[in-house]
N, CA, C, O and CB atoms as a CASP TS submission, in Angstrom:
PFRMAT TS
TARGET T0000
AUTHOR 0000-0000-0000
METHOD Language model
MODEL 1
PARENT N/A
ATOM      1  N   MET     1      -3.615  12.733   0.549  1.00  0.00           N
ATOM      2  CA  MET     1      -4.440  12.467   1.717  1.00  0.00           C
ATOM      3  C   MET     1      -3.539  12.485   2.953  1.00  0.00           C
ATOM      4  O   MET     1      -2.579  11.715   3.010  1.00  0.00           O
ATOM      5  CB  MET     1      -5.192  11.100   1.582  1.00  0.00           C
ATOM      6  N   PRO     2      -3.813  13.328   3.931  1.00  0.00           N
ATOM      7  CA  PRO     2      -2.981  13.356   5.133  1.00  0.00           C
ATOM      8  C   PRO     2      -3.183  12.110   5.975  1.00  0.00           C
ATOM      9  O   PRO     2      -4.290  11.582   6.080  1.00  0.00           O
ATOM     10  CB  PRO     2      -3.286  14.594   5.960  1.00  0.00           C
ATOM     11  N   LYS     3      -2.099  11.653   6.570  1.00  0.00           N
ATOM     12  CA  LYS     3      -2.167  10.522   7.489  1.00  0.00           C
ATOM     13  C   LYS     3      -2.444  11.087   8.870  1.00  0.00           C
ATOM     14  O   LYS     3      -1.696  11.934   9.359  1.00  0.00           O
ATOM     15  CB  LYS     3      -0.844   9.668   7.469  1.00  0.00           C
ATOM     16  N   ASN     4      -3.508  10.626   9.497  1.00  0.00           N
ATOM     17  CA  ASN     4      -3.961  11.254  10.725  1.00  0.00           C
ATOM     18  C   ASN     4      -3.557  10.497  11.985  1.00  0.00           C
ATOM     19  O   ASN     4      -3.160  11.124  12.967  1.00  0.00           O
ATOM     20  CB  ASN     4      -5.438  11.398  10.689  1.00  0.00           C
ATOM     21  N   ILE     5      -3.645   9.166  11.989  1.00  0.00           N
ATOM     22  CA  ILE     5      -3.386   8.392  13.200  1.00  0.00           C
ATOM     23  C   ILE     5      -2.369   7.301  12.886  1.00  0.00           C
ATOM     24  O   ILE     5      -2.737   6.283  12.300  1.00  0.00           O
ATOM     25  CB  ILE     5      -4.701   7.776  13.764  1.00  0.00           C
ATOM     26  N   PRO     6      -1.102   7.480  13.256  1.00  0.00           N
ATOM     27  CA  PRO     6      -0.124   6.402  13.074  1.00  0.00           C
ATOM     28  C   PRO     6      -0.121   5.469  14.286  1.00  0.00           C
ATOM     29  O   PRO     6      -0.122   5.925  15.430  1.00  0.00           O
ATOM     30  CB  PRO     6       1.289   6.986  12.846  1.00  0.00           C
ATOM     31  N   VAL     7      -0.118   4.165  14.025  1.00  0.00           N
ATOM     32  CA  VAL     7      -0.064   3.155  15.079  1.00  0.00           C
ATOM     33  C   VAL     7       1.038   2.172  14.715  1.00  0.00           C
ATOM     34  O   VAL     7       1.002   1.578  13.637  1.00  0.00           O
ATOM     35  CB  VAL     7      -1.449   2.425  15.257  1.00  0.00           C
ATOM     36  N   GLY     8       2.008   1.991  15.587  1.00  0.00           N
ATOM     37  CA  GLY     8       3.110   1.085  15.264  1.00  0.00           C
ATOM     38  C   GLY     8       3.809   0.563  16.502  1.00  0.00           C
ATOM     39  O   GLY     8       3.598   1.040  17.616  1.00  0.00           O
ATOM     40  N   ASN     9       4.664  -0.450  16.264  1.00  0.00           N
ATOM     41  CA  ASN     9       5.412  -1.050  17.367  1.00  0.00           C
ATOM     42  C   ASN     9       6.893  -1.239  17.034  1.00  0.00           C
ATOM     43  O   ASN     9       7.593  -1.933  17.773  1.00  0.00           O
ATOM     44  CB  ASN     9       4.799  -2.386  17.737  1.00  0.00           C
ATOM     45  N   GLY    10       7.381  -0.659  15.973  1.00  0.00           N
ATOM     46  CA  GLY    10       8.769  -0.824  15.570  1.00  0.00           C
ATOM     47  C   GLY    10       8.956  -1.797  14.422  1.00  0.00           C
ATOM     48  O   GLY    10       9.962  -1.726  13.717  1.00  0.00           O
ATOM     49  N   TYR    11       8.013  -2.704  14.218  1.00  0.00           N
ATOM     50  CA  TYR    11       8.053  -3.667  13.113  1.00  0.00           C
ATOM     51  C   TYR    11       6.855  -3.502  12.176  1.00  0.00           C
ATOM     52  O   TYR    11       6.941  -3.832  10.993  1.00  0.00           O
ATOM     53  CB  TYR    11       8.090  -5.096  13.661  1.00  0.00           C
ATOM     54  N   LEU    12       5.753  -2.999  12.697  1.00  0.00           N
ATOM     55  CA  LEU    12       4.521  -2.827  11.938  1.00  0.00           C
ATOM     56  C   LEU    12       4.034  -1.400  12.153  1.00  0.00           C
ATOM     57  O   LEU    12       3.976  -0.934  13.291  1.00  0.00           O
ATOM     58  CB  LEU    12       3.432  -3.870  12.366  1.00  0.00           C
ATOM     59  N   LEU    13       3.683  -0.701  11.076  1.00  0.00           N
ATOM     60  CA  LEU    13       3.133   0.652  11.165  1.00  0.00           C
ATOM     61  C   LEU    13       1.873   0.723  10.324  1.00  0.00           C
ATOM     62  O   LEU    13       1.889   0.370   9.145  1.00  0.00           O
ATOM     63  CB  LEU    13       4.168   1.717  10.699  1.00  0.00           C
ATOM     64  N   LEU    14       0.771   1.180  10.928  1.00  0.00           N
ATOM     65  CA  LEU    14      -0.492   1.416  10.236  1.00  0.00           C
ATOM     66  C   LEU    14      -0.792   2.897  10.323  1.00  0.00           C
ATOM     67  O   LEU    14      -0.716   3.484  11.403  1.00  0.00           O
ATOM     68  CB  LEU    14      -1.657   0.563  10.845  1.00  0.00           C
ATOM     69  N   ASN    15      -1.136   3.516   9.188  1.00  0.00           N
ATOM     70  CA  ASN    15      -1.550   4.917   9.157  1.00  0.00           C
ATOM     71  C   ASN    15      -3.019   4.973   8.798  1.00  0.00           C
ATOM     72  O   ASN    15      -3.430   4.458   7.758  1.00  0.00           O
ATOM     73  CB  ASN    15      -0.700   5.742   8.147  1.00  0.00           C
ATOM     74  N   PHE    16      -3.820   5.602   9.665  1.00  0.00           N
ATOM     75  CA  PHE    16      -5.255   5.767   9.444  1.00  0.00           C
ATOM     76  C   PHE    16      -5.519   7.194   8.968  1.00  0.00           C
ATOM     77  O   PHE    16      -4.788   8.115   9.332  1.00  0.00           O
ATOM     78  CB  PHE    16      -6.065   5.453  10.745  1.00  0.00           C
ATOM     79  N   ASP    17      -6.572   7.381   8.149  1.00  0.00           N
ATOM     80  CA  ASP    17      -6.961   8.727   7.728  1.00  0.00           C
ATOM     81  C   ASP    17      -8.086   9.244   8.628  1.00  0.00           C
ATOM     82  O   ASP    17      -8.382   8.642   9.660  1.00  0.00           O
ATOM     83  CB  ASP    17      -7.406   8.733   6.237  1.00  0.00           C
ATOM     84  N   LEU    18      -8.715  10.365   8.236  1.00  0.00           N
ATOM     85  CA  LEU    18      -9.762  10.978   9.057  1.00  0.00           C
ATOM     86  C   LEU    18     -11.000  10.101   9.209  1.00  0.00           C
ATOM     87  O   LEU    18     -11.731  10.244  10.190  1.00  0.00           O
ATOM     88  CB  LEU    18     -10.161  12.300   8.463  1.00  0.00           C
ATOM     89  N   ASP    19     -11.258   9.185   8.252  1.00  0.00           N
ATOM     90  CA  ASP    19     -12.413   8.286   8.315  1.00  0.00           C
ATOM     91  C   ASP    19     -12.054   6.937   8.919  1.00  0.00           C
ATOM     92  O   ASP    19     -12.840   5.995   8.830  1.00  0.00           O
ATOM     93  CB  ASP    19     -12.997   8.084   6.928  1.00  0.00           C
ATOM     94  N   TYR    20     -10.878   6.828   9.535  1.00  0.00           N
ATOM     95  CA  TYR    20     -10.382   5.595  10.156  1.00  0.00           C
ATOM     96  C   TYR    20     -10.213   4.462   9.156  1.00  0.00           C
ATOM     97  O   TYR    20     -10.369   3.292   9.505  1.00  0.00           O
ATOM     98  CB  TYR    20     -11.321   5.158  11.256  1.00  0.00           C
ATOM     99  N   GLN    21      -9.898   4.803   7.929  1.00  0.00           N
ATOM    100  CA  GLN    21      -9.541   3.810   6.927  1.00  0.00           C
ATOM    101  C   GLN    21      -8.025   3.686   6.930  1.00  0.00           C
ATOM    102  O   GLN    21      -7.314   4.687   7.014  1.00  0.00           O
ATOM    103  CB  GLN    21     -10.085   4.199   5.505  1.00  0.00           C
ATOM    104  N   ILE    22      -7.532   2.455   6.837  1.00  0.00           N
ATOM    105  CA  ILE    22      -6.089   2.249   6.816  1.00  0.00           C
ATOM    106  C   ILE    22      -5.558   2.696   5.461  1.00  0.00           C
ATOM    107  O   ILE    22      -6.043   2.243   4.424  1.00  0.00           O
ATOM    108  CB  ILE    22      -5.724   0.757   7.097  1.00  0.00           C
ATOM    109  N   ARG    23      -4.563   3.583   5.464  1.00  0.00           N
ATOM    110  CA  ARG    23      -3.981   4.105   4.227  1.00  0.00           C
ATOM    111  C   ARG    23      -2.609   3.503   3.935  1.00  0.00           C
ATOM    112  O   ARG    23      -2.258   3.313   2.770  1.00  0.00           O
ATOM    113  CB  ARG    23      -3.869   5.616   4.303  1.00  0.00           C
ATOM    114  N   ASP    24      -1.831   3.202   4.968  1.00  0.00           N
ATOM    115  CA  ASP    24      -0.486   2.669   4.779  1.00  0.00           C
ATOM    116  C   ASP    24      -0.251   1.503   5.721  1.00  0.00           C
ATOM    117  O   ASP    24      -0.668   1.536   6.879  1.00  0.00           O
ATOM    118  CB  ASP    24       0.572   3.760   5.005  1.00  0.00           C
ATOM    119  N   VAL    25       0.424   0.462   5.218  1.00  0.00           N
ATOM    120  CA  VAL    25       0.844  -0.681   6.030  1.00  0.00           C
ATOM    121  C   VAL    25       2.316  -0.917   5.726  1.00  0.00           C
ATOM    122  O   VAL    25       2.676  -1.265   4.602  1.00  0.00           O
ATOM    123  CB  VAL    25      -0.027  -1.974   5.732  1.00  0.00           C
ATOM    124  N   TYR    26       3.159  -0.729   6.723  1.00  0.00           N
ATOM    125  CA  TYR    26       4.592  -0.976   6.573  1.00  0.00           C
ATOM    126  C   TYR    26       4.983  -2.156   7.462  1.00  0.00           C
ATOM    127  O   TYR    26       4.737  -2.133   8.668  1.00  0.00           O
ATOM    128  CB  TYR    26       5.426   0.298   6.937  1.00  0.00           C
ATOM    129  N   PHE    27       5.595  -3.194   6.866  1.00  0.00           N
ATOM    130  CA  PHE    27       6.057  -4.368   7.608  1.00  0.00           C
ATOM    131  C   PHE    27       7.102  -5.079   6.777  1.00  0.00           C
ATOM    132  O   PHE    27       6.902  -5.154   5.565  1.00  0.00           O
ATOM    133  CB  PHE    27       4.879  -5.326   7.956  1.00  0.00           C
ATOM    134  N   PRO    28       8.147  -5.585   7.276  1.00  0.00           N
ATOM    135  CA  PRO    28       8.674  -5.523   8.629  1.00  0.00           C
ATOM    136  C   PRO    28       9.572  -4.308   8.866  1.00  0.00           C
ATOM    137  O   PRO    28       9.983  -4.064  10.001  1.00  0.00           O
ATOM    138  CB  PRO    28       9.437  -6.781   8.929  1.00  0.00           C
ATOM    139  N   TYR    29       9.882  -3.545   7.824  1.00  0.00           N
ATOM    140  CA  TYR    29      10.749  -2.380   7.986  1.00  0.00           C
ATOM    141  C   TYR    29       9.943  -1.120   7.715  1.00  0.00           C
ATOM    142  O   TYR    29       9.527  -0.872   6.583  1.00  0.00           O
ATOM    143  CB  TYR    29      11.980  -2.460   7.042  1.00  0.00           C
ATOM    144  N   ILE    30       9.726  -0.330   8.749  1.00  0.00           N
ATOM    145  CA  ILE    30       8.927   0.883   8.640  1.00  0.00           C
ATOM    146  C   ILE    30       9.634   1.873   7.719  1.00  0.00           C
ATOM    147  O   ILE    30      10.813   2.171   7.908  1.00  0.00           O
ATOM    148  CB  ILE    30       8.679   1.510  10.035  1.00  0.00           C
ATOM    149  N   GLY    31       8.914   2.377   6.727  1.00  0.00           N
ATOM    150  CA  GLY    31       9.439   3.366   5.810  1.00  0.00           C
ATOM    151  C   GLY    31       9.976   2.801   4.513  1.00  0.00           C
ATOM    152  O   GLY    31      10.306   3.568   3.609  1.00  0.00           O
ATOM    153  N   GLN    32      10.076   1.480   4.387  1.00  0.00           N
ATOM    154  CA  GLN    32      10.613   0.920   3.148  1.00  0.00           C
ATOM    155  C   GLN    32       9.511   0.566   2.158  1.00  0.00           C
ATOM    156  O   GLN    32       9.354   1.261   1.154  1.00  0.00           O
ATOM    157  CB  GLN    32      11.447  -0.311   3.450  1.00  0.00           C
ATOM    158  N   GLU    33       8.753  -0.478   2.404  1.00  0.00           N
ATOM    159  CA  GLU    33       7.737  -0.907   1.446  1.00  0.00           C
ATOM    160  C   GLU    33       6.345  -0.710   2.029  1.00  0.00           C
ATOM    161  O   GLU    33       6.019  -1.252   3.085  1.00  0.00           O
ATOM    162  CB  GLU    33       7.948  -2.379   1.052  1.00  0.00           C
ATOM    163  N   ASN    34       5.522   0.078   1.325  1.00  0.00           N
ATOM    164  CA  ASN    34       4.144   0.302   1.727  1.00  0.00           C
ATOM    165  C   ASN    34       3.286  -0.791   1.093  1.00  0.00           C
ATOM    166  O   ASN    34       3.096  -0.792  -0.124  1.00  0.00           O
ATOM    167  CB  ASN    34       3.652   1.730   1.307  1.00  0.00           C
ATOM    168  N   HIS    35       2.769  -1.717   1.889  1.00  0.00           N
ATOM    169  CA  HIS    35       2.029  -2.865   1.364  1.00  0.00           C
ATOM    170  C   HIS    35       0.631  -2.509   0.869  1.00  0.00           C
ATOM    171  O   HIS    35       0.031  -3.289   0.130  1.00  0.00           O
ATOM    172  CB  HIS    35       1.924  -3.924   2.422  1.00  0.00           C
ATOM    173  N   SER    36       0.102  -1.361   1.253  1.00  0.00           N
ATOM    174  CA  SER    36      -1.225  -0.977   0.767  1.00  0.00           C
ATOM    175  C   SER    36      -1.154  -0.066  -0.452  1.00  0.00           C
ATOM    176  O   SER    36      -2.177   0.191  -1.086  1.00  0.00           O
ATOM    177  CB  SER    36      -2.002  -0.287   1.870  1.00  0.00           C
ATOM    178  N   LYS    37       0.024   0.421  -0.789  1.00  0.00           N
ATOM    179  CA  LYS    37       0.245   1.323  -1.928  1.00  0.00           C
ATOM    180  C   LYS    37      -0.569   2.601  -1.813  1.00  0.00           C
ATOM    181  O   LYS    37      -0.806   3.269  -2.820  1.00  0.00           O
ATOM    182  CB  LYS    37      -0.097   0.619  -3.229  1.00  0.00           C
ATOM    183  N   GLY    38      -1.004   2.958  -0.602  1.00  0.00           N
ATOM    184  CA  GLY    38      -1.745   4.200  -0.388  1.00  0.00           C
ATOM    185  C   GLY    38      -3.228   4.114  -0.652  1.00  0.00           C
ATOM    186  O   GLY    38      -3.950   5.087  -0.434  1.00  0.00           O
ATOM    187  N   ASP    39      -3.708   2.953  -1.125  1.00  0.00           N
ATOM    188  CA  ASP    39      -5.132   2.782  -1.358  1.00  0.00           C
ATOM    189  C   ASP    39      -5.828   2.510  -0.031  1.00  0.00           C
ATOM    190  O   ASP    39      -5.301   1.762   0.792  1.00  0.00           O
ATOM    191  CB  ASP    39      -5.396   1.635  -2.364  1.00  0.00           C
ATOM    192  N   PRO    40      -7.000   3.099   0.195  1.00  0.00           N
ATOM    193  CA  PRO    40      -7.667   2.905   1.492  1.00  0.00           C
ATOM    194  C   PRO    40      -8.329   1.540   1.596  1.00  0.00           C
ATOM    195  O   PRO    40      -8.808   0.994   0.602  1.00  0.00           O
ATOM    196  CB  PRO    40      -8.707   3.992   1.716  1.00  0.00           C
ATOM    197  N   PHE    41      -8.352   1.000   2.792  1.00  0.00           N
ATOM    198  CA  PHE    41      -9.205  -0.139   3.080  1.00  0.00           C
ATOM    199  C   PHE    41      -9.693   0.004   4.508  1.00  0.00           C
ATOM    200  O   PHE    41      -9.070   0.685   5.322  1.00  0.00           O
ATOM    201  CB  PHE    41      -8.454  -1.491   2.866  1.00  0.00           C
ATOM    202  N   ARG    42     -10.799  -0.635   4.805  1.00  0.00           N
ATOM    203  CA  ARG    42     -11.505  -0.360   6.047  1.00  0.00           C
ATOM    204  C   ARG    42     -11.047  -1.248   7.184  1.00  0.00           C
ATOM    205  O   ARG    42     -10.532  -2.346   6.976  1.00  0.00           O
ATOM    206  CB  ARG    42     -12.980  -0.522   5.845  1.00  0.00           C
ATOM    207  N   PHE    43     -11.247  -0.750   8.380  1.00  0.00           N
ATOM    208  CA  PHE    43     -10.888  -1.424   9.618  1.00  0.00           C
ATOM    209  C   PHE    43     -12.174  -1.743  10.363  1.00  0.00           C
ATOM    210  O   PHE    43     -13.025  -0.870  10.531  1.00  0.00           O
ATOM    211  CB  PHE    43      -9.927  -0.552  10.490  1.00  0.00           C
ATOM    212  N   GLY    44     -12.324  -2.975  10.808  1.00  0.00           N
ATOM    213  CA  GLY    44     -13.522  -3.363  11.532  1.00  0.00           C
ATOM    214  C   GLY    44     -13.191  -4.142  12.794  1.00  0.00           C
ATOM    215  O   GLY    44     -12.093  -4.676  12.952  1.00  0.00           O
ATOM    216  N   VAL    45     -14.160  -4.190  13.679  1.00  0.00           N
ATOM    217  CA  VAL    45     -14.011  -4.906  14.954  1.00  0.00           C
ATOM    218  C   VAL    45     -15.154  -5.894  15.073  1.00  0.00           C
ATOM    219  O   VAL    45     -16.315  -5.542  14.859  1.00  0.00           O
ATOM    220  CB  VAL    45     -13.992  -3.918  16.177  1.00  0.00           C
ATOM    221  N   TRP    46     -14.823  -7.140  15.417  1.00  0.00           N
ATOM    222  CA  TRP    46     -15.818  -8.203  15.597  1.00  0.00           C
ATOM    223  C   TRP    46     -15.960  -8.461  17.095  1.00  0.00           C
ATOM    224  O   TRP    46     -15.000  -8.861  17.755  1.00  0.00           O
ATOM    225  CB  TRP    46     -15.405  -9.521  14.828  1.00  0.00           C
ATOM    226  N   VAL    47     -17.176  -8.229  17.635  1.00  0.00           N
ATOM    227  CA  VAL    47     -17.430  -8.435  19.068  1.00  0.00           C
ATOM    228  C   VAL    47     -18.796  -9.080  19.227  1.00  0.00           C
ATOM    229  O   VAL    47     -19.787  -8.596  18.681  1.00  0.00           O
ATOM    230  CB  VAL    47     -17.354  -7.087  19.865  1.00  0.00           C
ATOM    231  N   ASP    48     -18.844 -10.162  19.971  1.00  0.00           N
ATOM    232  CA  ASP    48     -20.104 -10.852  20.291  1.00  0.00           C
ATOM    233  C   ASP    48     -20.943 -11.155  19.062  1.00  0.00           C
ATOM    234  O   ASP    48     -22.163 -10.992  19.092  1.00  0.00           O
ATOM    235  CB  ASP    48     -20.916 -10.022  21.252  1.00  0.00           C
ATOM    236  N   GLY    49     -20.309 -11.592  17.984  1.00  0.00           N
ATOM    237  CA  GLY    49     -21.033 -11.987  16.793  1.00  0.00           C
ATOM    238  C   GLY    49     -21.437 -10.853  15.862  1.00  0.00           C
ATOM    239  O   GLY    49     -22.097 -11.095  14.852  1.00  0.00           O
ATOM    240  N   CYS    50     -21.057  -9.627  16.180  1.00  0.00           N
ATOM    241  CA  CYS    50     -21.384  -8.485  15.338  1.00  0.00           C
ATOM    242  C   CYS    50     -20.118  -7.795  14.857  1.00  0.00           C
ATOM    243  O   CYS    50     -19.161  -7.634  15.615  1.00  0.00           O
ATOM    244  CB  CYS    50     -22.272  -7.497  16.092  1.00  0.00           C
ATOM    245  N   CYS    51     -20.119  -7.386  13.585  1.00  0.00           N
ATOM    246  CA  CYS    51     -18.984  -6.691  13.013  1.00  0.00           C
ATOM    247  C   CYS    51     -19.342  -5.235  12.775  1.00  0.00           C
ATOM    248  O   CYS    51     -20.372  -4.930  12.175  1.00  0.00           O
ATOM    249  CB  CYS    51     -18.536  -7.360  11.708  1.00  0.00           C
ATOM    250  N   SER    52     -18.498  -4.351  13.242  1.00  0.00           N
ATOM    251  CA  SER    52     -18.693  -2.920  13.024  1.00  0.00           C
ATOM    252  C   SER    52     -17.462  -2.373  12.330  1.00  0.00           C
ATOM    253  O   SER    52     -16.341  -2.528  12.816  1.00  0.00           O
ATOM    254  CB  SER    52     -18.959  -2.169  14.364  1.00  0.00           C
ATOM    255  N   LYS    53     -17.680  -1.722  11.171  1.00  0.00           N
ATOM    256  CA  LYS    53     -16.565  -1.165  10.414  1.00  0.00           C
ATOM    257  C   LYS    53     -16.490   0.335  10.633  1.00  0.00           C
ATOM    258  O   LYS    53     -17.514   1.007  10.758  1.00  0.00           O
ATOM    259  CB  LYS    53     -16.705  -1.483   8.915  1.00  0.00           C
ATOM    260  N   MET    54     -15.259   0.857  10.681  1.00  0.00           N
ATOM    261  CA  MET    54     -15.046   2.282  10.871  1.00  0.00           C
ATOM    262  C   MET    54     -15.221   2.991   9.540  1.00  0.00           C
ATOM    263  O   MET    54     -14.879   2.436   8.496  1.00  0.00           O
ATOM    264  CB  MET    54     -13.647   2.563  11.466  1.00  0.00           C
ATOM    265  N   GLY    55     -15.742   4.193   9.560  1.00  0.00           N
ATOM    266  CA  GLY    55     -15.913   4.965   8.345  1.00  0.00           C
ATOM    267  C   GLY    55     -16.895   6.101   8.529  1.00  0.00           C
ATOM    268  O   GLY    55     -17.402   6.322   9.629  1.00  0.00           O
ATOM    269  N   PRO    56     -17.164   6.822   7.451  1.00  0.00           N
ATOM    270  CA  PRO    56     -18.051   7.983   7.570  1.00  0.00           C
ATOM    271  C   PRO    56     -19.503   7.633   7.882  1.00  0.00           C
ATOM    272  O   PRO    56     -20.222   8.446   8.463  1.00  0.00           O
ATOM    273  CB  PRO    56     -18.004   8.772   6.306  1.00  0.00           C
ATOM    274  N   GLU    57     -19.939   6.445   7.505  1.00  0.00           N
ATOM    275  CA  GLU    57     -21.321   6.066   7.801  1.00  0.00           C
ATOM    276  C   GLU    57     -21.364   5.392   9.138  1.00  0.00           C
ATOM    277  O   GLU    57     -22.434   4.986   9.591  1.00  0.00           O
ATOM    278  CB  GLU    57     -21.904   5.146   6.713  1.00  0.00           C
TER
END
């Protein structure tokens, strides 16, 4: 699965795929240990009492 959107700050790196699911989590050393093991999990935003999750639906 290609990693499409990398987001990081030097200590934390998140890689999102085409459906905006997080595929990789690296912390505290980028490139050493992948805490998600490549399995996808979803990203959501909570605003004004409503939660919206990113994904194909």
